[in-house]
C-alpha positions in Angstrom: 0.0 0.0 0.0 1.3 3.5 -0.9 1.6 6.4 1.4 -1.0 9.2 1.3 -0.9 12.9 2.2 -3.7 14.5 4.1 -4.9 17.9 2.8 -6.8 19.9 5.4 -7.4 23.5 6.1 -7.3 22.8 9.9 -11.0 23.6 10.5 -12.1 20.0 10.2 -12.1 17.4 13.0 -11.1 14.7 10.4 -9.4 15.4 7.1 -11.6 15.0 4.0 -9.2 14.8 1.2 -6.2 12.4 0.7 -3.9 12.4 -2.3 -1.2 9.9 -3.1 2.3 10.8 -1.8 3.9 10.7 -5.3 1.2 13.1 -6.6 1.9 15.5 -3.7 5.6 15.4 -4.5 5.0 16.1 -8.2 2.7 19.1 -7.3 5.3 20.5 -5.0 8.0 20.3 -7.8 5.8 22.1 -10.3 5.1 25.1 -8.1 6.9 27.9 -9.9 9.5 29.8 -7.8 8.8 33.5 -8.0 11.9 35.5 -8.4 12.0 38.2 -5.7 12.6 41.6 -7.4 15.1 43.6 -5.3 13.4 46.7 -4.0 16.2 49.2 -3.9 14.5 52.5 -4.8 12.5 54.4 -7.3 12.9 54.1 -11.1 14.7 57.1 -12.4 13.6 59.3 -15.3 16.1 60.1 -18.0 16.5 63.7 -16.8 17.5 62.4 -13.3 20.5 60.5 -14.6 23.8 62.3 -14.5 27.6 61.5 -14.4 28.7 60.2 -11.0 25.2 58.9 -10.0 25.1 55.5 -8.4 22.3 53.3 -10.0 20.8 49.8 -9.9 19.7 47.7 -12.8 17.7 44.4 -12.4 20.0 42.5 -14.7 23.4 44.2 -14.2 23.2 45.1 -10.5 24.8 48.3 -9.0 26.9 50.7 -11.1 28.0 54.2 -11.5 27.1 56.5 -14.5 30.4 57.6 -16.2 29.0 59.4 -19.2 25.7 60.6 -20.7 24.9 61.6 -24.2 21.8 63.1 -25.9 18.5 64.4 -24.5 14.9 63.4 -23.9 13.9 60.0 -25.3 17.3 59.6 -27.1 19.4 60.1 -23.9 22.0 57.3 -23.4 24.3 56.6 -20.5 27.4 54.6 -20.1 27.4 52.8 -16.7 30.2 50.9 -15.1 28.5 48.0 -13.3 30.3 46.4 -10.3 30.2 42.9 -11.7 29.4 43.4 -15.5 31.7 46.2 -16.6 30.7 49.0 -18.9 27.3 49.0 -20.6 25.8 51.7 -22.8 22.1 52.0 -22.1 19.2 53.9 -23.8 17.6 55.4 -20.8 14.0 55.2 -22.0 14.4 51.4 -21.9 17.0 50.9 -19.2 14.8 51.1 -16.1 17.6 52.3 -13.9 16.8 52.8 -10.2 18.3 55.3 -7.9 19.0 53.5 -4.6 
């Protein structure tokens, strides 16, 4: 005889639903892990980005702006990230955060 898992919400005197142990294990394995987004600050607008500013990017981590070029929607920044090196980013898409 196989093992069973009891599913109960804790409000019942006796559990009402049993599932096979192997099914319970498979269900647990298929639960998607939600990646925790690091909450480090508020997303910056392009006009808030300047040389010397410390920033955070979800993919590249922490970095420092070393150069900016252009204005408005075409403004770009070169950022030296702590672990990824230099990246040139179009600020309207970069989603940089000021920590």
